[in-house]
N, C-alpha and C positions, 0 to 999 in steps of 0.2 A: 579384536573389537567385540564388545558385548552384544549379544543379539537382543534386539528390542521385540517383544512379542507382539506389540501394538504396530509395529512398522506396516505401512500401506493400509491400515483400517481407514485412514482419511484419503480420499482420492485426490481431491483438488479444491481450490477456492472457486465457489460457484457463484456467489453474489455478494454484493455490498450495498448498503443504503447510506446515501450522502444526504445530510441535513443542510438546508440552505435558506438564508433569509431573503433571497432573491431568486425564487423558484423558477420563474419564467426565464430569467437571464441564464440561469444554470442549465435549464433544459435547452434553450438555444445553443448553448456552448457544446453540448454533447450531440446535438442533432445537426446543427449547421456546420461545425467545424469538424467534429469527429465522426460524422456520418452514421450515428446510431439510430436505430429504428424505435419508435414508440409502439409498445404492444398493449398497454392497459393503462387506464386512469381509475384511481379510486380515491375519494375524498381529497385530501391534500398531497396525494402521492401520484407520481408518474413512474411507469415501469419501462425500462428500455433494454435492448440487447444489441450487441455488435453482431456483424453478418456471419461469424463462425462461432458464436456462443451457441451451445447445444440446447439451452433451455429457454422458456418463454421470457425470461429476464435475467440479467446479471447485474443491472444498476437500477436501484430505486431512488428516486429524488423526492424528498419530503420537505414540505415548507416547515420552517422553524424560525425561532427568534435568533438563533445563532447557528454558524456552520459547525459541521463535525461529522462524525460517523454515527449513524443510528444503530447499525449492527453489521457484522459480517458473517456470511454463511459458508460453511465447509460441507461438502458432500462426502459421505463416507462410501467405502467400496462395496457395502452389502447391508442388509438390515441387520444381521448379526453383529456387524462391526459397530453400527450405531449403538446397539445395546451393550456392547463391551465397553465402548468409550463412555457411555452413560454411567455404567457401573464404576468405572475407574474414577470419574469426577465425583460421583456420589459418595464413594468409599473414602475420598479425601476430604469429606464434608464441605465440598464445594456446592453452594446452593444452585439448584437446577429447576426447571420447570418445562413441561411439555405443552405445545400448542400446535394448532393445524389451521392457521388463518392467513397464510401467505399465498398469493396468486401463483399458481403453477407449481407448488411445492406441498408436500404432505406433512406427515408427523415430525415435528421439529423439537429438538431439545435446546433450550436457551440457558446461558449461564454468563457469568462475568469472569474476566481473566483476574489474575492476582493484582492488577493495576486499575481495574474497573471498566476495561472495554467490553462491550456487549457482543458475545459471539453466539452462534447457532450452529448445531449439527443436524443434518438431514440426509436421509437416504431417497425417499420418495420424491422423484422430480419428473415432471412432464417433459417429454421431448418437443421441441419447437417444431411445428409444421407450418411451412410458409404458405400463404395463399398462392394461386396459380401464377399471378404476376410477379411474384418474388422467388419462385422456385429456381434454383440454380442447376445448370447442366453438369456441374462438378458434384459428384455424388457425395463426397465427404463435406461438402459445404452446405449447411442448412438453409441459407438464402443467398441471393445474388449480392454482389459487391455493390454498395450504394453509389450513386452518381453525384454525391453531395459531399463538400468538404474533402478532407483527406482521411478516409474511414479507418478506424481501428478494426482489428480482426477479432479481439476477444478481451475479456478481463484477464489481467495477468497476476497481480499481486498487490498486497498492501503493506504498508510500513507503519508501525505503531510507535508512539512515543510513551515512555514509561519513566517513573521515578526509579524503578529497580528492574533493569533488564534481566538480571539473572533469575529473578522470581518468575517473570513471564516465560522466558526460555525453558526453564525447568518444568513448568506446567505443560507446555506444549510437548516437550519431549516425554514426560512420564505419562500424560493422560491422553494424548492424541497421537503419539507415535511418531512425531516429527523428528528428523535429525538436524542438528545444527551443522550447516555446511561450512560457514565462515563466521568469525566473530572478531571484534576489536577489543583489546584490552588496554587498560592504563594501569599498569602495576598489577594489583590483584582484583581491580574493578572492571567488569565487563560494561562497555559503553555502547556496544552494538552487537546484534546477533541475526543472522540470516538463516531461516529454517525452512525445510522442505519436506513434503511427504511423498514425493515422487522424484523424477530425475531433473526437475528444474532447479536452478541455483537457489531459488527461494520462492515461496508463495506468501509467507509471513515473514516479516523482519520486524525488529524492535531496536529503537535507538533511545539513549538516555536523554531525557528532557532536561536540557541545560538550565531551564528556570525552576526546576524542582516540581513541576506540575504532574499530574496523574491522569491516566486514561484518555490521552489524546490521540488523534489521527495525524501522522505525519504526512502520508500521501496515499492515494489510491493509483494504481497504474494500469494502463491498457496497452496491448501489445500489437505493434505493426508487423514485425518480421523482417523488416529491412530498414537499414540506417538512412537511406535516401528519404524515406517518408518523414523522418525527424527533421531533416534539413528542409524539406518542403513545408512542414508544419510550421517551423519557427518563422519562416517568412510570412505565412498566412496569419499567424498570431501577431507579428509585428504590424502587418498592414491593417488589422482590425482591432488593434488596442487591447489585446489580451496580455495581461502582465506576465512577462517571461522572467523566470528566477534564474535558471542557469542551463547551460548546454546550447547545442548538442555536443555530447562528449561520451566517453566510455569510462565507466568506473572500473578500478582495478578489482575491487570487492565484486564478485559475481561475473565480471567482464560485460555486464550488460550495457547497452547504449542508452543514454538517458537524455531526456529533455523535460525540464521542470517548468510548469506554469500554474498560475492561479486561475481557477475558474471564477466567474463573476460573484459567486456566493461566498468566496473566501477560502475554499478548500484547495489544497495543493494537489495537482494531478501530474503524474509522470507518464510520458509517452516513451514506451520501451521499444527501441528500434530492433535490434537483434537480440535474442534471448540470453546470450552469453554462454558461459560454461554449463554444460549438461553433466550431471553426476551419474554416469553410467556404472561406476564401480560400486557395488553394493557394500563393500567393506572400507570405503574411503574414510579417512579420519578427517575431523574438523580442522580447517585451515585457521590459524590464529594469526591475525595481524598485530604487530606491535605499533605503538605510537610512532616509532622512528620510521615506520613505512607508511604513514598516513597520506602522504602527498600521492603516492601511487594508488593507494587504496580509494581515495576519493575520486581523482579524475586523471586518467593516464594522459589525456591530451592537454591538460593545463587549464581547463575551465575553472573559473573562480565560483565557488559556492558562497554565497552572500552571507557574511557573518550575522547580519542583523536579522535574518529569516531562517536559514536553513537549519541552524543548531538551536534555535529558540522558539520558532513559530509552528505551533500545532493547533488543531481545532478540536474541540471549542477553545477559544483564547480569550483572556481578559479584556483585550483591546481588538478592535477592528484591525485588519492588516495595515492600512495607511497609518494609523496611529501606532501600531507596533513597531513599524519600520522607523517612524520618527523617534519613539522612545528608546529604541535599541540602536540608534545610529552611532552612538559613541560607545557601545557595548563591544569591547574587543581588545586588541593589544594596545596597551599604552594609555587609554583614555576611557576607563570605565565610568558610565554614568553613576552618580552617587545612589540612585535608587536600586541599582542592580549590583552593588558590590558583593552581596551575599551570592549572587548567581556566578560571578566571576570565579569564585573558589571551586566551583563544580567543573570548570573547563580545563582540560589538560593542557599543559605547556606547549605540547607538539601541535595541537590544534591551532593555538594562538600564533604559532610560528610557521604553520603550513603554507606553502606557496600555492596550494589548492583552495585557500580560503580567501575571499576578497578582502582587501584592506590589511592583510597580514604583511609584516615586513618581508622583504626579499632576503 
């Protein structure tokens, strides 16, 4: 296995910004149901953190005309690592810019991925200090576990949608030192890649956008640490009319326990039960899933991933979620809608036949 000099220059995913056309409803989702704390309000944005997030915020909600990801921020392992990653990006003629205007964070390098996603690299980050009433007796916990909703512990990972998975994956490997832990291929074409800068199965993933779109968010994930919380959460979401997409179940890819829902602004959120497989072996090779194994890769327990959303809906999206579901209701095995005939050519036959995809033939 070839040694990557950039390995571990990026420590972890520190933050993400979600754009929402329904900012109050989105805020209610994360505070009432997921138990996140509000730490700051500025202009059209609200900053939140989960009770084990180490910094003043991990989630920024910003009012916008359409849903999507404003940006994602990765913290480096040192100030020198930040400069090395900046030099690598700039050496490849990737346009970058420096700024220092985010609450709780210092000098920040901003750039766009090969597919147009907005990313940031940062080293300087304030440590969250809880007020007396929120200080935890557990020394490794920055604040008390909230008594509202079913509280998530921390931000976990994000999944991008891209027109070219390989281009995005290569960029993360070459310039940020990520290793690809698992991938899915359809012949010679990569249609999914799961990447990590530490021992987690992934902190950034990328899936092929079956509609041919660019630069979208598939989902942002938050971590519970136990599968029972996913079971409890799905009951809560059902009771309070939060749209559930799929789960709870376990992916074969990463072995992570999943529950997918749509927050009221239209973005897909994953609740990650247990973290799945940890990559302790520093010389582990990338595991490649063939399309013949996609059933196990998608959902070990048999959950159905809805055809009309999971493989086609990302944010921003040309249609609101309800209209997208209506438009893509016939997109799938046997009855493609005329307006998406070109899209069908992008979909591997094995996904069309997969028992883990809703409405696929048995």
